[in-house]
TORFITI-47905 format. One record per atom (N, C-alpha, C): residue number from 1; atom name; x, y, z. Coordinates in nm, 4 decimals. Example, Ala and Ser with C-alpha at 12.3 -4.5 7.8 and 13.67 -1.06 7.14 Angstrom:
2
{resi 1 name N c1 1.3190 c2 -0.5690 c3 0.7800}
{resi 1 name CA c1 1.2300 c2 -0.4500 c3 0.7800}
{resi 1 name C c1 1.3200 c2 -0.3300 c3 0.7800}
{resi 2 name N c1 1.2850 c2 -0.2250 c3 0.7080}
{resi 2 name CA c1 1.3670 c2 -0.1060 c3 0.7140}
{resi 2 name C c1 1.2900 c2 0.0030 c3 0.7870}
***
This chain:
135
{resi 1 name N c1 5.1408 c2 -0.8033 c3 0.3768}
{resi 1 name CA c1 5.0176 c2 -0.7339 c3 0.4012}
{resi 1 name C c1 4.9554 c2 -0.6796 c3 0.2376}
{resi 2 name N c1 5.0679 c2 -0.6113 c3 0.1795}
{resi 2 name CA c1 5.0301 c2 -0.5863 c3 0.0331}
{resi 2 name C c1 4.9878 c2 -0.6751 c3 -0.0388}
{resi 3 name N c1 5.0414 c2 -0.8090 c3 -0.0411}
{resi 3 name CA c1 4.9929 c2 -0.9428 c3 -0.1089}
{resi 3 name C c1 4.8447 c2 -0.9689 c3 -0.0541}
{resi 4 name N c1 4.8435 c2 -0.9687 c3 0.0599}
{resi 4 name CA c1 4.6874 c2 -0.9830 c3 0.0997}
{resi 4 name C c1 4.6013 c2 -0.8927 c3 0.0606}
{resi 5 name N c1 4.6024 c2 -0.7564 c3 0.0521}
{resi 5 name CA c1 4.5275 c2 -0.6881 c3 -0.0153}
{resi 5 name C c1 4.5086 c2 -0.7138 c3 -0.1664}
{resi 6 name N c1 4.6130 c2 -0.7250 c3 -0.2038}
{resi 6 name CA c1 4.5962 c2 -0.7426 c3 -0.3592}
{resi 6 name C c1 4.5111 c2 -0.8647 c3 -0.4104}
{resi 7 name N c1 4.5405 c2 -0.9656 c3 -0.3057}
{resi 7 name CA c1 4.4429 c2 -1.0834 c3 -0.3322}
{resi 7 name C c1 4.2921 c2 -1.0612 c3 -0.3056}
{resi 8 name N c1 4.2764 c2 -0.9977 c3 -0.2204}
{resi 8 name CA c1 4.1062 c2 -0.9675 c3 -0.1815}
{resi 8 name C c1 4.0772 c2 -0.8883 c3 -0.2539}
{resi 9 name N c1 4.1313 c2 -0.7723 c3 -0.3327}
{resi 9 name CA c1 4.0787 c2 -0.6903 c3 -0.4160}
{resi 9 name C c1 4.0866 c2 -0.7866 c3 -0.5466}
{resi 10 name N c1 4.1571 c2 -0.8559 c3 -0.5790}
{resi 10 name CA c1 4.1456 c2 -0.9345 c3 -0.7055}
{resi 10 name C c1 4.0459 c2 -1.0383 c3 -0.6880}
{resi 11 name N c1 4.0243 c2 -1.0945 c3 -0.6002}
{resi 11 name CA c1 3.9142 c2 -1.1982 c3 -0.5729}
{resi 11 name C c1 3.7841 c2 -1.0994 c3 -0.5865}
{resi 12 name N c1 3.7894 c2 -0.9851 c3 -0.5365}
{resi 12 name CA c1 3.6310 c2 -0.9190 c3 -0.5333}
{resi 12 name C c1 3.6095 c2 -0.8933 c3 -0.6786}
{resi 13 name N c1 3.7349 c2 -0.8530 c3 -0.7693}
{resi 13 name CA c1 3.7064 c2 -0.8177 c3 -0.9104}
{resi 13 name C c1 3.6683 c2 -0.9230 c3 -0.9889}
{resi 14 name N c1 3.7174 c2 -1.0580 c3 -0.9735}
{resi 14 name CA c1 3.6895 c2 -1.1516 c3 -1.0407}
{resi 14 name C c1 3.5432 c2 -1.2140 c3 -1.0069}
{resi 15 name N c1 3.5256 c2 -1.2171 c3 -0.8797}
{resi 15 name CA c1 3.3776 c2 -1.2396 c3 -0.8418}
{resi 15 name C c1 3.2582 c2 -1.1482 c3 -0.8897}
{resi 16 name N c1 3.2869 c2 -1.0445 c3 -0.9190}
{resi 16 name CA c1 3.1876 c2 -0.9371 c3 -0.9630}
{resi 16 name C c1 3.1125 c2 -0.9888 c3 -1.0734}
{resi 17 name N c1 3.1672 c2 -1.0319 c3 -1.1949}
{resi 17 name CA c1 3.1047 c2 -1.0503 c3 -1.3104}
{resi 17 name C c1 3.0041 c2 -1.1508 c3 -1.2744}
{resi 18 name N c1 3.0390 c2 -1.2782 c3 -1.2195}
{resi 18 name CA c1 2.9699 c2 -1.3932 c3 -1.1765}
{resi 18 name C c1 2.8635 c2 -1.3590 c3 -1.0941}
{resi 19 name N c1 2.8625 c2 -1.2658 c3 -1.0081}
{resi 19 name CA c1 2.7606 c2 -1.2114 c3 -0.9252}
{resi 19 name C c1 2.6435 c2 -1.1180 c3 -1.0055}
{resi 20 name N c1 2.7228 c2 -1.0279 c3 -1.0813}
{resi 20 name CA c1 2.6345 c2 -0.9255 c3 -1.1729}
{resi 20 name C c1 2.5714 c2 -1.0147 c3 -1.2565}
{resi 21 name N c1 2.6236 c2 -1.1131 c3 -1.3187}
{resi 21 name CA c1 2.5539 c2 -1.1929 c3 -1.4349}
{resi 21 name C c1 2.4468 c2 -1.2806 c3 -1.3755}
{resi 22 name N c1 2.4102 c2 -1.2888 c3 -1.2554}
{resi 22 name CA c1 2.3015 c2 -1.3603 c3 -1.1952}
{resi 22 name C c1 2.1834 c2 -1.2507 c3 -1.2079}
{resi 23 name N c1 2.0638 c2 -1.2911 c3 -1.2485}
{resi 23 name CA c1 1.9536 c2 -1.2234 c3 -1.2455}
{resi 23 name C c1 1.8684 c2 -1.2810 c3 -1.1377}
{resi 24 name N c1 1.7763 c2 -1.1507 c3 -1.0748}
{resi 24 name CA c1 1.6903 c2 -1.2075 c3 -0.9803}
{resi 24 name C c1 1.5473 c2 -1.2174 c3 -1.0807}
{resi 25 name N c1 1.4846 c2 -1.3393 c3 -1.0363}
{resi 25 name CA c1 1.3788 c2 -1.3550 c3 -1.1109}
{resi 25 name C c1 1.2607 c2 -1.3401 c3 -1.0284}
{resi 26 name N c1 1.1936 c2 -1.2293 c3 -1.0951}
{resi 26 name CA c1 1.0411 c2 -1.1857 c3 -1.0001}
{resi 26 name C c1 0.9291 c2 -1.2727 c3 -1.0405}
{resi 27 name N c1 0.8423 c2 -1.3344 c3 -0.9355}
{resi 27 name CA c1 0.7326 c2 -1.3827 c3 -0.9884}
{resi 27 name C c1 0.6277 c2 -1.2850 c3 -0.9595}
{resi 28 name N c1 0.5012 c2 -1.3337 c3 -0.9815}
{resi 28 name CA c1 0.3874 c2 -1.2475 c3 -0.9519}
{resi 28 name C c1 0.3256 c2 -1.3189 c3 -0.8121}
{resi 29 name N c1 0.3889 c2 -1.3834 c3 -0.7452}
{resi 29 name CA c1 0.3599 c2 -1.4296 c3 -0.6121}
{resi 29 name C c1 0.3850 c2 -1.3150 c3 -0.4976}
{resi 30 name N c1 0.3032 c2 -1.2775 c3 -0.4514}
{resi 30 name CA c1 0.2874 c2 -1.1978 c3 -0.3148}
{resi 30 name C c1 0.2654 c2 -1.2496 c3 -0.1837}
{resi 31 name N c1 0.3127 c2 -1.2013 c3 -0.1007}
{resi 31 name CA c1 0.2853 c2 -1.2303 c3 0.0534}
{resi 31 name C c1 0.1675 c2 -1.1453 c3 0.0722}
{resi 32 name N c1 0.0581 c2 -1.1955 c3 0.1326}
{resi 32 name CA c1 -0.0309 c2 -1.1116 c3 0.1749}
{resi 32 name C c1 -0.0510 c2 -1.1294 c3 0.3395}
{resi 33 name N c1 -0.0424 c2 -1.0089 c3 0.3955}
{resi 33 name CA c1 -0.0532 c2 -1.0087 c3 0.5416}
{resi 33 name C c1 -0.1841 c2 -0.9600 c3 0.5820}
{resi 34 name N c1 -0.2537 c2 -0.8930 c3 0.4878}
{resi 34 name CA c1 -0.3925 c2 -0.8308 c3 0.5285}
{resi 34 name C c1 -0.4734 c2 -0.8524 c3 0.4193}
{resi 35 name N c1 -0.5685 c2 -0.9280 c3 0.4445}
{resi 35 name CA c1 -0.7011 c2 -0.9437 c3 0.3512}
{resi 35 name C c1 -0.8010 c2 -0.8307 c3 0.3387}
{resi 36 name N c1 -0.8928 c2 -0.8344 c3 0.2795}
{resi 36 name CA c1 -0.9849 c2 -0.7299 c3 0.2532}
{resi 36 name C c1 -1.0848 c2 -0.7245 c3 0.3497}
{resi 37 name N c1 -1.0994 c2 -0.8357 c3 0.4341}
{resi 37 name CA c1 -1.1896 c2 -0.8435 c3 0.5188}
{resi 37 name C c1 -1.1394 c2 -0.7794 c3 0.6561}
{resi 38 name N c1 -0.9919 c2 -0.8001 c3 0.6762}
{resi 38 name CA c1 -0.9339 c2 -0.7027 c3 0.7960}
{resi 38 name C c1 -0.9240 c2 -0.5700 c3 0.7787}
{resi 39 name N c1 -0.8962 c2 -0.5273 c3 0.6574}
{resi 39 name CA c1 -0.8966 c2 -0.3987 c3 0.6182}
{resi 39 name C c1 -1.0273 c2 -0.3272 c3 0.6327}
{resi 40 name N c1 -1.1350 c2 -0.3980 c3 0.5749}
{resi 40 name CA c1 -1.2726 c2 -0.3522 c3 0.5926}
{resi 40 name C c1 -1.3339 c2 -0.3302 c3 0.7280}
{resi 41 name N c1 -1.2799 c2 -0.4352 c3 0.8098}
{resi 41 name CA c1 -1.3023 c2 -0.4369 c3 0.9624}
{resi 41 name C c1 -1.2382 c2 -0.2998 c3 1.0309}
{resi 42 name N c1 -1.1259 c2 -0.2769 c3 0.9993}
{resi 42 name CA c1 -1.0235 c2 -0.1454 c3 1.0584}
{resi 42 name C c1 -1.1211 c2 -0.0227 c3 1.0068}
{resi 43 name N c1 -1.1554 c2 -0.0311 c3 0.8567}
{resi 43 name CA c1 -1.2221 c2 0.0890 c3 0.7992}
{resi 43 name C c1 -1.3593 c2 0.1107 c3 0.8548}
{resi 44 name N c1 -1.4270 c2 0.0204 c3 0.8872}
{resi 44 name CA c1 -1.5689 c2 0.0438 c3 0.9469}
{resi 44 name C c1 -1.5659 c2 0.1036 c3 1.0795}
{resi 45 name N c1 -1.4509 c2 0.0582 c3 1.1430}
{resi 45 name CA c1 -1.4299 c2 0.1308 c3 1.2907}
{resi 45 name C c1 -1.3806 c2 0.2734 c3 1.2472}
{resi 46 name N c1 -1.3066 c2 0.3107 c3 1.1632}
{resi 46 name CA c1 -1.2446 c2 0.4105 c3 1.1435}
{resi 46 name C c1 -1.3702 c2 0.5176 c3 1.0964}
{resi 47 name N c1 -1.4648 c2 0.4678 c3 1.0064}
{resi 47 name CA c1 -1.5757 c2 0.5336 c3 0.9913}
{resi 47 name C c1 -1.6675 c2 0.6096 c3 1.0843}
{resi 48 name N c1 -1.6740 c2 0.4973 c3 1.1952}
{resi 48 name CA c1 -1.7542 c2 0.5289 c3 1.3084}
{resi 48 name C c1 -1.7060 c2 0.6054 c3 1.4066}
{resi 49 name N c1 -1.5595 c2 0.6230 c3 1.4232}
{resi 49 name CA c1 -1.5107 c2 0.7334 c3 1.4838}
{resi 49 name C c1 -1.4354 c2 0.8444 c3 1.4493}
{resi 50 name N c1 -1.4410 c2 0.8730 c3 1.3098}
{resi 50 name CA c1 -1.3865 c2 0.9774 c3 1.2403}
{resi 50 name C c1 -1.4993 c2 1.0568 c3 1.1985}
{resi 51 name N c1 -1.4701 c2 1.2029 c3 1.2026}
{resi 51 name CA c1 -1.5526 c2 1.3056 c3 1.1623}
{resi 51 name C c1 -1.4827 c2 1.4264 c3 1.0902}
{resi 52 name N c1 -1.5159 c2 1.4463 c3 0.9357}
{resi 52 name CA c1 -1.4576 c2 1.5619 c3 0.8908}
{resi 52 name C c1 -1.4551 c2 1.6801 c3 0.9853}
{resi 53 name N c1 -1.3625 c2 1.7572 c3 0.9601}
{resi 53 name CA c1 -1.3612 c2 1.8679 c3 1.0677}
{resi 53 name C c1 -1.3210 c2 1.9952 c3 0.9587}
{resi 54 name N c1 -1.3297 c2 2.0002 c3 0.8382}
{resi 54 name CA c1 -1.2809 c2 2.1215 c3 0.7557}
{resi 54 name C c1 -1.1366 c2 2.1326 c3 0.7143}
{resi 55 name N c1 -1.1232 c2 2.1995 c3 0.6241}
{resi 55 name CA c1 -0.9692 c2 2.2035 c3 0.5475}
{resi 55 name C c1 -0.8979 c2 2.0728 c3 0.5212}
{resi 56 name N c1 -1.0145 c2 1.9677 c3 0.5087}
{resi 56 name CA c1 -0.9254 c2 1.8391 c3 0.4761}
{resi 56 name C c1 -0.8801 c2 1.7655 c3 0.5974}
{resi 57 name N c1 -0.9240 c2 1.8133 c3 0.6902}
{resi 57 name CA c1 -0.8780 c2 1.7234 c3 0.8125}
{resi 57 name C c1 -0.9837 c2 1.6403 c3 0.8798}
{resi 58 name N c1 -0.9685 c2 1.5502 c3 0.9468}
{resi 58 name CA c1 -1.0560 c2 1.4732 c3 1.0179}
{resi 58 name C c1 -1.0256 c2 1.4594 c3 1.1831}
{resi 59 name N c1 -1.1257 c2 1.4416 c3 1.2587}
{resi 59 name CA c1 -1.0877 c2 1.4177 c3 1.4033}
{resi 59 name C c1 -1.1462 c2 1.2801 c3 1.4368}
{resi 60 name N c1 -1.0706 c2 1.2182 c3 1.5357}
{resi 60 name CA c1 -1.1007 c2 1.1055 c3 1.5752}
{resi 60 name C c1 -1.1180 c2 1.1078 c3 1.7131}
{resi 61 name N c1 -1.2384 c2 1.0505 c3 1.7412}
{resi 61 name CA c1 -1.2620 c2 1.0044 c3 1.8996}
{resi 61 name C c1 -1.3285 c2 0.8567 c3 1.9322}
{resi 62 name N c1 -1.2796 c2 0.7755 c3 1.9922}
{resi 62 name CA c1 -1.2792 c2 0.6580 c3 2.0163}
{resi 62 name C c1 -1.1827 c2 0.6035 c3 2.1264}
{resi 63 name N c1 -1.1942 c2 0.4885 c3 2.1316}
{resi 63 name CA c1 -1.1095 c2 0.4107 c3 2.2636}
{resi 63 name C c1 -0.9863 c2 0.3658 c3 2.1785}
{resi 64 name N c1 -0.8809 c2 0.3357 c3 2.2618}
{resi 64 name CA c1 -0.7670 c2 0.3390 c3 2.2053}
{resi 64 name C c1 -0.7741 c2 0.2232 c3 2.1123}
{resi 65 name N c1 -0.8293 c2 0.1196 c3 2.1206}
{resi 65 name CA c1 -0.8661 c2 0.0031 c3 2.0090}
{resi 65 name C c1 -0.9311 c2 0.0671 c3 1.8765}
{resi 66 name N c1 -1.0071 c2 0.1379 c3 1.8865}
{resi 66 name CA c1 -1.0664 c2 0.1956 c3 1.7905}
{resi 66 name C c1 -0.9844 c2 0.3138 c3 1.6871}
{resi 67 name N c1 -0.8845 c2 0.3860 c3 1.7939}
{resi 67 name CA c1 -0.7891 c2 0.4593 c3 1.7523}
{resi 67 name C c1 -0.6771 c2 0.3579 c3 1.6345}
{resi 68 name N c1 -0.6482 c2 0.2551 c3 1.7028}
{resi 68 name CA c1 -0.5500 c2 0.1936 c3 1.6384}
{resi 68 name C c1 -0.6351 c2 0.1061 c3 1.5134}
{resi 69 name N c1 -0.7595 c2 0.0672 c3 1.5092}
{resi 69 name CA c1 -0.8073 c2 0.0360 c3 1.3752}
{resi 69 name C c1 -0.8048 c2 0.1582 c3 1.2780}
{resi 70 name N c1 -0.8467 c2 0.2717 c3 1.3214}
{resi 70 name CA c1 -0.8414 c2 0.3869 c3 1.2381}
{resi 70 name C c1 -0.6940 c2 0.4012 c3 1.1886}
{resi 71 name N c1 -0.5989 c2 0.4036 c3 1.2690}
{resi 71 name CA c1 -0.4575 c2 0.4350 c3 1.2050}
{resi 71 name C c1 -0.4302 c2 0.3299 c3 1.1213}
{resi 72 name N c1 -0.4654 c2 0.2006 c3 1.1431}
{resi 72 name CA c1 -0.4462 c2 0.0826 c3 1.0634}
{resi 72 name C c1 -0.5284 c2 0.0934 c3 0.9159}
{resi 73 name N c1 -0.6304 c2 0.1258 c3 0.9158}
{resi 73 name CA c1 -0.7013 c2 0.1544 c3 0.7824}
{resi 73 name C c1 -0.6475 c2 0.2788 c3 0.7020}
{resi 74 name N c1 -0.6272 c2 0.4000 c3 0.7390}
{resi 74 name CA c1 -0.5799 c2 0.4974 c3 0.7019}
{resi 74 name C c1 -0.4167 c2 0.4764 c3 0.6397}
{resi 75 name N c1 -0.3444 c2 0.4006 c3 0.7508}
{resi 75 name CA c1 -0.2180 c2 0.3829 c3 0.7224}
{resi 75 name C c1 -0.2021 c2 0.2936 c3 0.6260}
{resi 76 name N c1 -0.2674 c2 0.1930 c3 0.6174}
{resi 76 name CA c1 -0.2490 c2 0.0823 c3 0.5004}
{resi 76 name C c1 -0.2879 c2 0.1574 c3 0.3880}
{resi 77 name N c1 -0.4040 c2 0.2335 c3 0.3622}
{resi 77 name CA c1 -0.4499 c2 0.2604 c3 0.2306}
{resi 77 name C c1 -0.3358 c2 0.3892 c3 0.1710}
{resi 78 name N c1 -0.2972 c2 0.4917 c3 0.2717}
{resi 78 name CA c1 -0.2081 c2 0.5460 c3 0.2337}
{resi 78 name C c1 -0.0790 c2 0.4919 c3 0.1814}
{resi 79 name N c1 -0.0078 c2 0.3621 c3 0.2538}
{resi 79 name CA c1 0.0788 c2 0.3105 c3 0.1878}
{resi 79 name C c1 0.0984 c2 0.2482 c3 0.0550}
{resi 80 name N c1 -0.0282 c2 0.2090 c3 0.0482}
{resi 80 name CA c1 -0.0752 c2 0.1385 c3 -0.1008}
{resi 80 name C c1 -0.0662 c2 0.2537 c3 -0.1910}
{resi 81 name N c1 -0.1277 c2 0.3643 c3 -0.1718}
{resi 81 name CA c1 -0.1352 c2 0.4887 c3 -0.2705}
{resi 81 name C c1 0.0169 c2 0.5285 c3 -0.2957}
{resi 82 name N c1 0.0830 c2 0.5305 c3 -0.1858}
{resi 82 name CA c1 0.2124 c2 0.5709 c3 -0.2138}
{resi 82 name C c1 0.3233 c2 0.4990 c3 -0.2890}
{resi 83 name N c1 0.2589 c2 0.3702 c3 -0.2902}
{resi 83 name CA c1 0.3382 c2 0.2766 c3 -0.3670}
{resi 83 name C c1 0.2819 c2 0.2342 c3 -0.5073}
{resi 84 name N c1 0.1747 c2 0.3224 c3 -0.5379}
{resi 84 name CA c1 0.1348 c2 0.2675 c3 -0.6603}
{resi 84 name C c1 0.1478 c2 0.4048 c3 -0.7720}
{resi 85 name N c1 0.2218 c2 0.3687 c3 -0.8902}
{resi 85 name CA c1 0.2617 c2 0.4686 c3 -1.0063}
{resi 85 name C c1 0.1445 c2 0.5474 c3 -1.0447}
{resi 86 name N c1 0.1336 c2 0.6603 c3 -1.0494}
{resi 86 name CA c1 0.0435 c2 0.7546 c3 -1.1052}
{resi 86 name C c1 0.0731 c2 0.7482 c3 -1.2738}
{resi 87 name N c1 -0.0451 c2 0.7379 c3 -1.3346}
{resi 87 name CA c1 -0.0428 c2 0.7368 c3 -1.4622}
{resi 87 name C c1 -0.1382 c2 0.6139 c3 -1.5480}
{resi 88 name N c1 -0.1828 c2 0.6014 c3 -1.6382}
{resi 88 name CA c1 -0.2608 c2 0.5037 c3 -1.7190}
{resi 88 name C c1 -0.3635 c2 0.4657 c3 -1.6277}
{resi 89 name N c1 -0.3709 c2 0.3574 c3 -1.5566}
{resi 89 name CA c1 -0.5058 c2 0.3095 c3 -1.4893}
{resi 89 name C c1 -0.5386 c2 0.4009 c3 -1.3508}
{resi 90 name N c1 -0.4377 c2 0.4436 c3 -1.2982}
{resi 90 name CA c1 -0.4522 c2 0.5231 c3 -1.1649}
{resi 90 name C c1 -0.3951 c2 0.6787 c3 -1.2045}
{resi 91 name N c1 -0.4869 c2 0.7532 c3 -1.2230}
{resi 91 name CA c1 -0.4606 c2 0.8952 c3 -1.2446}
{resi 91 name C c1 -0.5238 c2 0.9672 c3 -1.1687}
{resi 92 name N c1 -0.5212 c2 1.0118 c3 -1.0460}
{resi 92 name CA c1 -0.6228 c2 1.1105 c3 -0.9662}
{resi 92 name C c1 -0.5790 c2 1.2591 c3 -0.9940}
{resi 93 name N c1 -0.6645 c2 1.3393 c3 -0.9461}
{resi 93 name CA c1 -0.6089 c2 1.4890 c3 -0.9659}
{resi 93 name C c1 -0.5085 c2 1.5269 c3 -0.8446}
{resi 94 name N c1 -0.4639 c2 1.6424 c3 -0.8570}
{resi 94 name CA c1 -0.3905 c2 1.6864 c3 -0.7518}
{resi 94 name C c1 -0.4199 c2 1.7115 c3 -0.6131}
{resi 95 name N c1 -0.5665 c2 1.7267 c3 -0.6097}
{resi 95 name CA c1 -0.6263 c2 1.7805 c3 -0.4870}
{resi 95 name C c1 -0.6895 c2 1.6805 c3 -0.4366}
{resi 96 name N c1 -0.6698 c2 1.5384 c3 -0.4565}
{resi 96 name CA c1 -0.7666 c2 1.4304 c3 -0.3904}
{resi 96 name C c1 -0.6990 c2 1.4267 c3 -0.2431}
{resi 97 name N c1 -0.7534 c2 1.4017 c3 -0.1596}
{resi 97 name CA c1 -0.7242 c2 1.3978 c3 -0.0183}
{resi 97 name C c1 -0.7216 c2 1.2406 c3 0.0276}
{resi 98 name N c1 -0.6312 c2 1.2106 c3 0.1400}
{resi 98 name CA c1 -0.6478 c2 1.1002 c3 0.1988}
{resi 98 name C c1 -0.7884 c2 1.0440 c3 0.2060}
{resi 99 name N c1 -0.8629 c2 1.1351 c3 0.2811}
{resi 99 name CA c1 -1.0057 c2 1.0921 c3 0.3358}
{resi 99 name C c1 -1.0986 c2 1.0530 c3 0.2146}
{resi 100 name N c1 -1.0483 c2 1.1099 c3 0.1104}
{resi 100 name CA c1 -1.1450 c2 1.0518 c3 -0.0126}
{resi 100 name C c1 -1.0746 c2 0.9217 c3 -0.0738}
{resi 101 name N c1 -0.9508 c2 0.8669 c3 -0.0613}
{resi 101 name CA c1 -0.9135 c2 0.7670 c3 -0.0949}
{resi 101 name C c1 -0.9705 c2 0.6684 c3 -0.0079}
{resi 102 name N c1 -0.9996 c2 0.6836 c3 0.1513}
{resi 102 name CA c1 -1.0557 c2 0.6143 c3 0.2276}
{resi 102 name C c1 -1.2018 c2 0.5721 c3 0.2143}
{resi 103 name N c1 -1.2823 c2 0.6789 c3 0.1592}
{resi 103 name CA c1 -1.4113 c2 0.6679 c3 0.1404}
{resi 103 name C c1 -1.4326 c2 0.5762 c3 0.0154}
{resi 104 name N c1 -1.3519 c2 0.5875 c3 -0.1039}
{resi 104 name CA c1 -1.3476 c2 0.4993 c3 -0.2109}
{resi 104 name C c1 -1.3216 c2 0.3628 c3 -0.1806}
{resi 105 name N c1 -1.2352 c2 0.3413 c3 -0.1031}
{resi 105 name CA c1 -1.1786 c2 0.2138 c3 -0.1031}
{resi 105 name C c1 -1.2761 c2 0.1441 c3 0.0226}
{resi 106 name N c1 -1.3383 c2 0.2164 c3 0.0941}
{resi 106 name CA c1 -1.4455 c2 0.1451 c3 0.2017}
{resi 106 name C c1 -1.5727 c2 0.1177 c3 0.1014}
{resi 107 name N c1 -1.6089 c2 0.2017 c3 0.0358}
{resi 107 name CA c1 -1.7227 c2 0.1839 c3 -0.0677}
{resi 107 name C c1 -1.7091 c2 0.0542 c3 -0.1408}
{resi 108 name N c1 -1.5584 c2 0.0486 c3 -0.1899}
{resi 108 name CA c1 -1.5609 c2 -0.0478 c3 -0.2875}
{resi 108 name C c1 -1.5461 c2 -0.2019 c3 -0.2182}
{resi 109 name N c1 -1.4823 c2 -0.1971 c3 -0.1063}
{resi 109 name CA c1 -1.4800 c2 -0.3151 c3 -0.0368}
{resi 109 name C c1 -1.6269 c2 -0.3702 c3 0.0080}
{resi 110 name N c1 -1.7233 c2 -0.2461 c3 0.0304}
{resi 110 name CA c1 -1.8783 c2 -0.2844 c3 0.0587}
{resi 110 name C c1 -1.9412 c2 -0.3646 c3 -0.0538}
{resi 111 name N c1 -1.9067 c2 -0.2975 c3 -0.1591}
{resi 111 name CA c1 -1.9807 c2 -0.3451 c3 -0.2819}
{resi 111 name C c1 -1.9230 c2 -0.4917 c3 -0.3351}
{resi 112 name N c1 -1.8067 c2 -0.4917 c3 -0.3100}
{resi 112 name CA c1 -1.7334 c2 -0.6359 c3 -0.3515}
{resi 112 name C c1 -1.6971 c2 -0.7286 c3 -0.2270}
{resi 113 name N c1 -1.8116 c2 -0.7487 c3 -0.1581}
{resi 113 name CA c1 -1.7987 c2 -0.8466 c3 -0.0209}
{resi 113 name C c1 -1.7455 c2 -0.9769 c3 -0.0708}
{resi 114 name N c1 -1.7854 c2 -1.0338 c3 -0.1821}
{resi 114 name CA c1 -1.7553 c2 -1.1641 c3 -0.2439}
{resi 114 name C c1 -1.6066 c2 -1.1869 c3 -0.2712}
{resi 115 name N c1 -1.5308 c2 -1.0682 c3 -0.2841}
{resi 115 name CA c1 -1.3771 c2 -1.0739 c3 -0.2959}
{resi 115 name C c1 -1.2948 c2 -1.0291 c3 -0.2062}
{resi 116 name N c1 -1.3599 c2 -0.9890 c3 -0.0658}
{resi 116 name CA c1 -1.2627 c2 -0.9504 c3 0.0400}
{resi 116 name C c1 -1.1837 c2 -1.0432 c3 0.0960}
{resi 117 name N c1 -1.2001 c2 -1.1792 c3 0.0652}
{resi 117 name CA c1 -1.0775 c2 -1.2654 c3 0.1256}
{resi 117 name C c1 -0.9575 c2 -1.2426 c3 0.0457}
{resi 118 name N c1 -0.9585 c2 -1.1691 c3 -0.0699}
{resi 118 name CA c1 -0.8320 c2 -1.1582 c3 -0.1409}
{resi 118 name C c1 -0.7493 c2 -1.0422 c3 -0.0674}
{resi 119 name N c1 -0.6010 c2 -1.0698 c3 -0.0987}
{resi 119 name CA c1 -0.5145 c2 -0.9412 c3 -0.0547}
{resi 119 name C c1 -0.5552 c2 -0.8195 c3 -0.0497}
{resi 120 name N c1 -0.5619 c2 -0.7430 c3 0.0716}
{resi 120 name CA c1 -0.6035 c2 -0.6045 c3 0.0893}
{resi 120 name C c1 -0.5281 c2 -0.4885 c3 -0.0128}
{resi 121 name N c1 -0.4077 c2 -0.5201 c3 -0.0363}
{resi 121 name CA c1 -0.3357 c2 -0.4206 c3 -0.1313}
{resi 121 name C c1 -0.3740 c2 -0.4305 c3 -0.2793}
{resi 122 name N c1 -0.4042 c2 -0.5498 c3 -0.3449}
{resi 122 name CA c1 -0.4577 c2 -0.5624 c3 -0.4403}
{resi 122 name C c1 -0.6109 c2 -0.5210 c3 -0.4551}
{resi 123 name N c1 -0.6939 c2 -0.5088 c3 -0.3626}
{resi 123 name CA c1 -0.8168 c2 -0.4879 c3 -0.3767}
{resi 123 name C c1 -0.8053 c2 -0.3373 c3 -0.3556}
{resi 124 name N c1 -0.7180 c2 -0.2611 c3 -0.2760}
{resi 124 name CA c1 -0.7087 c2 -0.1197 c3 -0.2844}
{resi 124 name C c1 -0.6634 c2 -0.0635 c3 -0.4205}
{resi 125 name N c1 -0.5721 c2 -0.1194 c3 -0.5037}
{resi 125 name CA c1 -0.5141 c2 -0.0862 c3 -0.6313}
{resi 125 name C c1 -0.6494 c2 -0.0844 c3 -0.7081}
{resi 126 name N c1 -0.7281 c2 -0.1899 c3 -0.6989}
{resi 126 name CA c1 -0.8545 c2 -0.2147 c3 -0.8019}
{resi 126 name C c1 -0.9476 c2 -0.0790 c3 -0.7327}
{resi 127 name N c1 -0.9855 c2 -0.0650 c3 -0.6428}
{resi 127 name CA c1 -1.0712 c2 0.0499 c3 -0.6195}
{resi 127 name C c1 -0.9939 c2 0.1888 c3 -0.6502}
{resi 128 name N c1 -0.8731 c2 0.2107 c3 -0.6577}
{resi 128 name CA c1 -0.8015 c2 0.3334 c3 -0.7068}
{resi 128 name C c1 -0.8125 c2 0.3437 c3 -0.8672}
{resi 129 name N c1 -0.8038 c2 0.2137 c3 -0.9122}
{resi 129 name CA c1 -0.8086 c2 0.2385 c3 -1.0471}
{resi 129 name C c1 -0.9603 c2 0.2483 c3 -1.1009}
{resi 130 name N c1 -1.0325 c2 0.1829 c3 -1.0271}
{resi 130 name CA c1 -1.1841 c2 0.2063 c3 -1.0840}
{resi 130 name C c1 -1.2288 c2 0.3386 c3 -1.0652}
{resi 131 name N c1 -1.1844 c2 0.4099 c3 -0.9492}
{resi 131 name CA c1 -1.2473 c2 0.5647 c3 -0.9409}
{resi 131 name C c1 -1.1675 c2 0.6448 c3 -0.9723}
{resi 132 name N c1 -1.0123 c2 0.6434 c3 -0.9879}
{resi 132 name CA c1 -0.9492 c2 0.7607 c3 -1.0106}
{resi 132 name C c1 -0.8609 c2 0.7495 c3 -1.1686}
{resi 133 name N c1 -0.9422 c2 0.6768 c3 -1.2674}
{resi 133 name CA c1 -0.8677 c2 0.6730 c3 -1.3663}
{resi 133 name C c1 -0.9281 c2 0.7867 c3 -1.4800}
{resi 134 name N c1 -0.8267 c2 0.8126 c3 -1.5721}
{resi 134 name CA c1 -0.8827 c2 0.9020 c3 -1.6763}
{resi 134 name C c1 -0.8584 c2 0.8500 c3 -1.8168}
{resi 135 name N c1 -0.9476 c2 0.8892 c3 -1.8952}
{resi 135 name CA c1 -0.9521 c2 0.8400 c3 -2.0259}
{resi 135 name C c1 -0.8198 c2 0.8725 c3 -2.1131}
***
């Protein structure tokens, strides 16, 4: 048993350099599951069924399908914001609320209808960088 343990440990040690020597090559290719048209559709529904209620909160009144679209819009935008590094081209103030980000993205998608066929995450990032950059 002691010999088997030694062989397994020795094999792992010897294999580690070859595994660690391999680098993972990253490409600029991204998988896009949601395009700007789909995001815009969700967000138009969200705008229709949500109203600000003060203190930075909103109220949603709608059918189940409308509430799913609202959650999809807000959740998608929030996810992109959470994964976007702050600084450089994206530098919002500390008091910007999610509802403001959503408004900015909806307006960006409205104005840039000609590119809504592109991936939604890059369109959201473009909207954020355009609206929340500091010199």
